[in-house]
Every structure is written in C-alpha cells, then in structure tokens.
C-alpha positions in Angstrom: -96.7 52.2 163.2 -100.3 52.5 164.3 -103.3 52.3 162.0 -106.7 53.5 163.4 -109.6 51.9 161.5 -110.0 48.4 160.1 -112.1 49.3 157.1 -111.2 48.4 153.5 -108.2 50.7 153.3 -106.9 50.3 156.9 -107.1 46.5 156.9 -105.4 46.3 153.5 -102.7 48.6 154.7 -101.8 46.6 157.9 -101.9 43.4 155.9 -99.3 44.8 153.5 -97.2 46.3 156.4 -97.3 43.0 158.3 -96.3 41.0 155.3 -93.5 43.4 154.5 -92.0 43.9 158.0 -93.4 41.3 160.4 -92.8 41.6 164.1 -89.0 41.4 164.4 -88.1 45.0 164.1 -91.5 46.7 163.6 -94.5 47.0 165.9 -97.5 47.3 163.6 -100.8 48.0 165.5 -104.3 48.1 164.2 -106.9 49.9 166.4 -110.7 49.4 165.8 -113.7 49.7 168.1 -115.1 46.5 166.5 -113.7 42.9 166.6 -114.4 42.2 162.9 -114.5 43.7 159.5 -117.2 43.6 156.8 -116.8 45.3 153.5 -119.0 48.4 153.6 -120.5 48.0 150.1 -122.1 44.8 151.3 -124.0 46.3 154.2 -127.2 46.8 152.1 -127.2 43.0 151.6 -126.7 42.4 155.3 -129.6 44.8 156.0 -132.0 43.0 153.7 -130.9 39.6 155.0 -129.5 38.5 151.7 -126.0 38.1 153.1 -125.0 36.4 156.3 -122.2 38.7 157.7 -121.0 36.0 159.9 -119.7 34.1 156.9 -118.0 37.1 155.2 -116.7 39.0 158.2 -112.9 39.1 159.0 -112.0 38.7 162.6 -109.1 41.1 163.5 -107.5 38.8 166.0 -107.2 35.9 163.6 -106.1 38.2 160.8 -103.4 39.8 162.9 -102.0 36.5 163.9 -101.6 35.5 160.3 -100.1 38.7 159.0 -97.8 39.8 161.7 -99.4 42.8 163.4 -101.1 43.5 166.7 -104.8 44.4 167.3 -106.2 46.6 170.0 -109.9 47.1 170.5 -110.9 50.6 171.2 -112.0 54.0 169.9 -109.6 56.9 169.3 -110.2 59.6 171.9 -107.3 62.0 171.4 -103.8 62.5 169.9 -100.8 64.0 171.7 -98.6 65.0 168.8 -95.7 66.2 171.0 -95.5 62.9 172.9 -96.5 61.0 169.7 -99.2 59.0 171.5 -102.9 58.3 171.0 -105.4 57.8 173.7 -108.1 55.1 173.4 -111.4 55.4 175.2 -112.5 52.6 177.6 -114.4 49.7 176.0 -117.7 49.1 177.7 -120.0 46.0 177.6 -123.8 46.1 176.8 -124.5 47.1 180.5 -122.0 50.0 180.5 -119.5 48.2 182.6 -115.8 48.7 181.7 -114.2 45.8 179.9 -110.9 47.5 178.9 -109.7 50.7 180.5 -108.7 53.7 178.5 -105.0 53.5 177.6 -102.2 55.1 175.6 -100.4 53.8 172.6 -97.1 55.3 171.3 -96.5 55.8 167.5 -93.8 56.8 165.2 -96.1 56.9 162.2 -99.9 57.2 162.6 -102.5 56.4 159.9 -106.1 57.4 160.4 -108.6 55.3 158.3 -111.8 55.5 160.4 -114.2 55.8 157.5 -117.3 58.0 157.5 -120.8 58.3 158.9 -124.1 59.4 157.4 -124.5 63.1 157.0 -128.0 64.2 158.2 -127.4 67.8 157.2 -129.0 68.9 160.5 -132.5 67.8 159.3 -134.7 67.7 162.4 -135.8 64.3 163.6 -133.4 62.3 161.5 -131.1 61.1 164.3 -134.1 60.1 166.4 -136.3 58.4 163.8 -134.1 57.2 160.9 -131.9 54.2 160.5 -128.4 54.3 158.9 -126.2 51.7 157.2 -122.8 52.8 158.3 -121.9 49.6 160.3 -122.6 46.0 160.7 -124.6 46.7 163.9 -126.8 49.2 162.1 -127.4 46.8 159.2 -128.3 44.0 161.7 -130.7 46.4 163.5 -132.4 47.3 160.2 -132.8 43.6 159.3 -134.4 42.8 162.6 -136.9 45.6 162.2 -137.6 44.6 158.6 -138.3 41.0 159.5 -140.6 42.0 162.4 -142.7 44.2 160.1 -142.8 41.4 157.4 -144.0 39.0 160.1 -146.6 41.5 161.2 -148.0 41.9 157.7 -147.9 38.1 157.1 -150.0 37.5 160.3 -152.4 40.2 159.3 -152.9 38.6 155.9 -153.5 35.2 157.4 -156.1 36.6 159.8 -157.8 38.6 157.0 -156.8 37.6 153.4 -158.5 40.8 152.1 -156.4 43.1 154.3 -154.2 45.6 152.6 -151.3 45.2 155.0 -147.9 46.4 153.8 -144.4 47.1 154.9 -143.6 50.7 154.0 -139.9 51.7 153.6 -138.7 55.2 152.8 -135.1 55.7 151.7 -133.6 59.2 151.6 -130.8 59.4 149.1 -130.6 57.9 145.6 -126.9 57.2 145.6 -125.4 53.7 145.4 -126.5 52.7 149.0 -130.1 53.8 148.6 -130.7 52.4 145.2 -129.0 49.0 145.9 -130.9 48.7 149.2 -134.3 49.3 147.5 -133.6 46.5 144.9 -132.3 44.1 147.5 -135.5 44.6 149.6 -137.6 43.2 146.8 -135.2 40.3 146.3 -135.5 39.4 150.0 -139.3 39.9 150.1 -139.8 37.5 147.2 -137.9 34.8 149.1 -139.7 35.1 152.4 -142.6 32.9 151.3 -140.1 29.9 151.3 -139.0 30.6 154.9 -142.3 30.5 156.8 -144.1 33.6 155.7 -146.3 31.7 153.1 -148.7 34.6 152.4 -146.0 37.3 152.2 -144.3 38.3 148.9 -142.8 41.4 147.2 -146.3 42.8 146.4 -146.6 43.5 150.2 -143.5 45.8 150.0 -143.9 49.6 149.4 -140.5 51.2 148.9 -140.0 54.9 148.2 -136.7 56.6 147.3 -136.5 60.3 148.0 -133.8 62.2 146.2 -133.2 66.0 146.5 -131.3 66.1 143.2 -132.7 66.0 139.7 -132.0 62.3 139.1 -130.9 59.1 140.9 -127.3 57.8 140.8 -125.6 61.2 139.8 -122.2 59.4 139.5 -123.5 57.6 136.4 -124.5 59.0 133.0 -128.1 60.0 132.4 -128.6 57.0 130.2 -127.5 54.5 132.9 -129.3 56.5 135.6 -132.5 56.2 133.5 -131.9 52.5 133.0 -131.6 52.0 136.8 -134.7 54.0 137.4 -136.7 52.0 134.9 -135.6 48.8 136.6 -136.6 50.1 140.0 -140.0 51.1 138.6 -140.5 47.6 137.2 -139.8 46.2 140.7 -142.4 48.6 142.2 -140.1 51.2 143.8 -141.5 54.7 143.8 -138.7 57.1 142.9 -139.2 60.8 143.7 -136.5 63.1 142.4 -136.2 66.8 143.4 -137.8 65.9 146.7 -136.1 67.4 149.7 -136.8 66.1 153.1 -137.1 68.8 155.8 -138.2 66.8 158.8 -138.3 63.2 160.0 -141.1 62.2 162.3 -142.0 58.9 163.9 -143.0 56.8 160.9 -143.2 59.7 158.5 -141.0 61.9 156.3 -142.0 65.5 155.6 -140.9 67.1 152.3 -140.3 70.7 151.4 -143.6 70.8 149.6 -145.4 69.7 152.7 -146.1 66.1 151.6 -146.1 63.6 154.4 -144.7 60.2 153.4 -145.6 57.5 155.9 -143.2 54.6 156.5 -142.6 51.8 158.9 -138.8 52.0 158.3 -136.9 55.1 157.3 -133.3 54.9 156.1 -131.1 57.9 155.7 -128.5 57.5 152.9 -128.2 61.0 151.6 -124.5 61.8 152.2 -121.4 61.1 154.3 -119.2 63.1 156.6 -116.4 62.4 159.0 -117.2 61.4 162.6 -117.6 64.3 165.0 -114.5 63.4 167.1 -112.2 64.0 164.0 -112.8 67.7 164.5 -111.4 67.5 168.1 -108.0 65.9 167.3 -106.2 69.2 166.5 -105.8 68.3 162.8 -107.0 70.5 159.9 -110.5 69.4 158.7 -113.1 70.6 156.2 -116.7 71.5 157.2 -117.7 67.9 156.9 -115.1 66.8 159.5 -112.9 65.1 157.0 -109.1 65.4 157.6 -107.3 67.6 155.0 -104.3 65.8 153.5 -101.6 66.7 151.0 -100.8 64.8 147.8 -98.7 62.3 149.8 -101.7 61.5 152.1 -100.0 63.2 155.0 -102.1 65.6 157.1 -101.7 69.3 156.7 -100.9 69.6 160.4 -98.4 66.8 161.0 -96.2 64.9 158.4 -96.0 61.9 160.7 -99.8 61.4 160.5 -101.4 60.1 157.4 -105.1 59.8 156.6 -106.9 57.8 154.0 -110.4 56.7 152.8 -113.6 58.4 153.6 -112.2 60.3 156.6 -109.7 62.0 154.4 -110.2 64.9 152.0 -107.8 65.4 149.1 -108.5 67.8 146.2 -106.1 67.0 143.3 -104.3 70.0 141.6 -106.4 71.9 139.1 -109.6 70.3 140.3 -112.4 71.9 142.2 -113.8 68.9 144.2 -112.1 66.3 146.4 -111.8 62.7 145.6 -115.2 61.0 146.1 -115.6 58.7 149.2 -115.6 55.3 147.4 -114.1 51.9 148.2 -111.8 52.2 145.1 -110.4 55.5 146.4 -109.6 53.9 149.8 -107.9 51.0 148.1 -105.7 53.3 146.0 -105.0 55.6 149.0 -103.9 52.6 151.1 -101.4 51.6 148.3 -100.0 55.1 148.3 -99.6 55.3 152.0 -97.9 51.9 152.1 -95.4 53.1 149.5 -94.8 56.3 151.4 -94.3 54.6 154.8 -91.6 52.5 153.2 -90.0 55.6 151.6 -90.3 57.7 154.7 -88.3 55.2 156.7 -85.6 55.3 154.1 -85.6 59.1 154.0 -86.7 59.1 150.3 -89.0 61.5 148.6 -92.6 60.5 149.1 -95.0 59.5 146.2 -97.9 61.8 145.2 -101.3 60.2 145.1 -102.9 60.0 141.7 -106.5 58.9 141.7 -107.6 56.6 138.8 -111.4 56.5 138.5 -112.3 53.0 137.4 -115.9 53.9 137.1 -119.0 53.1 139.1 -121.1 49.9 139.2 -124.5 49.6 140.9 -126.1 46.2 141.7 -129.8 46.0 141.6 -129.7 42.6 143.4 -130.4 39.6 141.1 -132.5 41.8 138.8 -129.8 43.9 137.0 -126.5 45.6 137.3 -125.6 48.9 135.6 -122.5 51.1 135.6 -119.6 52.6 133.7 -116.0 51.6 133.3 -113.4 54.4 132.9 -109.8 55.2 132.6 -107.1 52.6 131.7 -109.7 49.8 131.9 -111.2 50.6 128.6 -109.3 53.6 127.3 -112.1 56.1 128.0 -115.6 55.5 129.3 -117.8 52.5 128.6 -121.4 52.0 129.8 -122.1 48.4 130.9 -125.3 46.6 131.9 -126.6 43.1 132.5 -124.3 40.0 132.9 -121.1 41.8 132.0 -121.7 44.5 134.6 -122.7 41.9 137.2 -119.5 39.9 136.6 -117.4 43.0 137.0 -119.3 44.1 140.1 -118.6 40.6 141.7 -114.9 40.9 140.8 -114.6 44.1 142.9 -115.4 42.1 146.1 -113.0 39.4 145.0 -110.2 42.0 144.5 -111.0 43.2 148.1 -110.6 39.7 149.4 -107.2 39.4 147.6 -106.2 42.8 149.1 -106.8 41.9 152.7 -106.0 38.1 152.6 -103.4 37.7 149.9 -103.6 35.5 146.8 -103.6 32.0 148.3 -106.1 32.6 151.1 -108.2 35.0 149.0 -108.7 32.4 146.3 -109.6 29.9 148.9 -112.3 32.2 150.4 -113.7 32.8 146.9 -114.2 29.0 146.5 -115.7 28.7 149.9 -118.1 31.6 149.0 -119.3 29.8 146.0 -120.0 26.7 148.0 -121.9 28.7 150.7 -124.1 30.2 148.0 -125.3 26.6 147.2 -125.5 25.0 150.6 -126.6 27.9 152.8 -130.1 29.4 153.1 -130.8 32.3 150.8 -131.8 34.6 153.6 -130.5 35.2 157.1 -133.6 35.3 159.3 -132.1 35.5 162.8 
C-alpha cells in the first residue's frame, strides 16, 4: 500500500494502517517531497512568526519508525496502472545536484493525498509577484520578507521619528487563510517592540484585504462574517469587498475599477486547485485539476487508486457542489479510505463516504474567534464567538495531534505545547 502525500489526511491514514498491519505481512509506504509535516491551517501563524514550525512539525522518518510504515522522499511523476507502479522524480539539492535518483515503487493499493495549491485564476503577474501560503517553505519565505520590511521601517523611524514609514501588506482572498493572516500580522507587529524593534508597533502596519465576493468569510453566516469584519476594522485592517484583482505588478495590485493598491508584500489566498501534474496522470479530473472520485473514495478511472483531501473532488448525491477543501473533510475521507482498504482486502463491500459538516471556525489571533458549529455537535447550527469559539478552535488542532500520533503520544505533545508557550519566545525571528 502506497500513500502519496503526508498532509493531514495522508499522515493520519498511514498511521492507522501502520498501527493496524505493521510490517510483518504488509509493506506500507508514505511518499512526500518534504521531510516533515506541519498542519496546513497553522501556516498563517508560521508566516507571521507567531508559531515556530520547528516545534510543531512531524518528521516523517521518526514517525514511520514508530508506526510501522516506510517513508520515501520524492515527488510523484507518473503512474503506470498496468504495471501498478509509480515513478518518483529525482530529489535535488539547493544547487540542483541530484541527491536521490528517480525510481519506481510498486503498489497494490495506491492513495493520492497530495493536497492543493493556490488558484491564481490566470491573473497576470500573480505567479511572478505574489506570495502563497501553501507550504512551510512559502510561509518561511513570507516571514523573512515581513521581518525585513519591519526592520526597514524601524530603522527609518529611528533615523527620523516624524517619518511616515509603513509596512504595506495586500491579501487577495477573504476566506479563512486571508482573514486569519491579517489578524495574526497585527498580533506579531504588536510584539516586535519587545524583540529589538523598539520604535515599531502595529500602527506601522497597513493591511488590506481584497475580496471579489460581496462579503468576507462566505462559509459563515452574514452575522458572523459581519462580526469578523468589525473586529478586523478595529485592528486597522482595510477590507474591500466586491473588489476583483485583474493584475499583479511589482509592489502593486490593480483592481477591475482601475485602482492601484501599493504593497510591499502581496499574498494570494483567493482559491485552491489541484497541482498541475495531477492532470497528467491519466486519471479523470475536473477543470481545477482535482481527481474525481466515487462515493467510496476510489478514482473514476481505477478502483485500486483512491484519492482524498484537497486533491480529490467528490459531489454527494443530490448535491450540486463538491465537498469543500477543508481539514475536516480530509480527516473524514482518511477514515473512510482506511475502512475501505480493510474491506477491499477481505473482498467485502466498500463503505460510502458521508460528509458531516462540523461547522467553520476562524481565529483572529489573540483578539477574537468566530464560527459556527453544525450537525451532530449541536443538533443544528450554532453561532459561537469569544472564549468558547477559541477553546473549540484549539481543540481542532489537538484532535489532529491525536489522529497522527495516537492518544498517548498526542496527549504528551499537548502538554509539551503548553509548556513551550510559557518558556519559548512569543515570536520566531530567524
């Protein structure tokens, strides 16, 4: 059994498979181009410097030794469905020298869980001038650039206290990533004065959110969306709805109405799609390069290949839109795929995937949390704000820890996390 992609769903799946079967009669393999995992909903905190990813990342080699599977570093290049093999591209170092040659891995059951990337919708200049938050490397890159601009402003203020130097950030997309990043930036900026930038604070930060739709956070109710917008305005975030970006230039966004919004840092968080290579694998995909799957999470093209998470597209019966690309969906899909792999080996009928929407929660850093709980949690829908929402939001990450580490180690890591919040610096500045 080969699982390609060590994100939330893929890592949880190999942990369960390893715990169930071990290495005696099963060869369970995880493939990922990276050496470690970080929960994607935390990347906005990594980008702002509020979270040290080195403390929260999960090394695949250590994890596989504990849970009885094997790990191969590499990127999926192609699938030979007749030979039932996958081909991994060579792994190169920073200088382009080959570290690991391209090689082939055989599979009986293949699971694709490679996540998603940002969808720039073909807007000119976005790929060249905008930053994304799809990976740990991209979040680290944003943090480095952010700190450099904060240092520039701090030095300018020291040289001329009357100077109106500012760090300007433009975020395209007012979904969870864009809104949470905007709030986290103000949290980080307010703490920088304690870490060597004595004359820098949140008043030096100009953050603008550009949303093409009529309101921010469309997954939430209008009431909660309005509450989040009000909180952002209190922080100093400029929110511009019904503002479509038609071009990205160096340090500027151009809107459909011709407005030019200058920015030192430009983040594109307006949508997701499957990676380009998914459309070259010979599997049925939708226009966004997501792999089309049946109700059992098997691909339409090959019953021995499953797909889950953001790279998969499944539209439930009697519904018009596919399951949204969320962490909770990947978690539930991983559970269904695990059950179906067990049933497939025994020749039993496979289980149909049923998505249970638990609601949405948006963290505005330490300032506020808003969201809604749905389904079996509350017997309907319930809007939550403040401390209760924050507590539930924190519990989502704890559930993720339990899913990939098991109860004993997961609880231990929760305890370590609480200690780290006390003894570690509030910001990662290197």
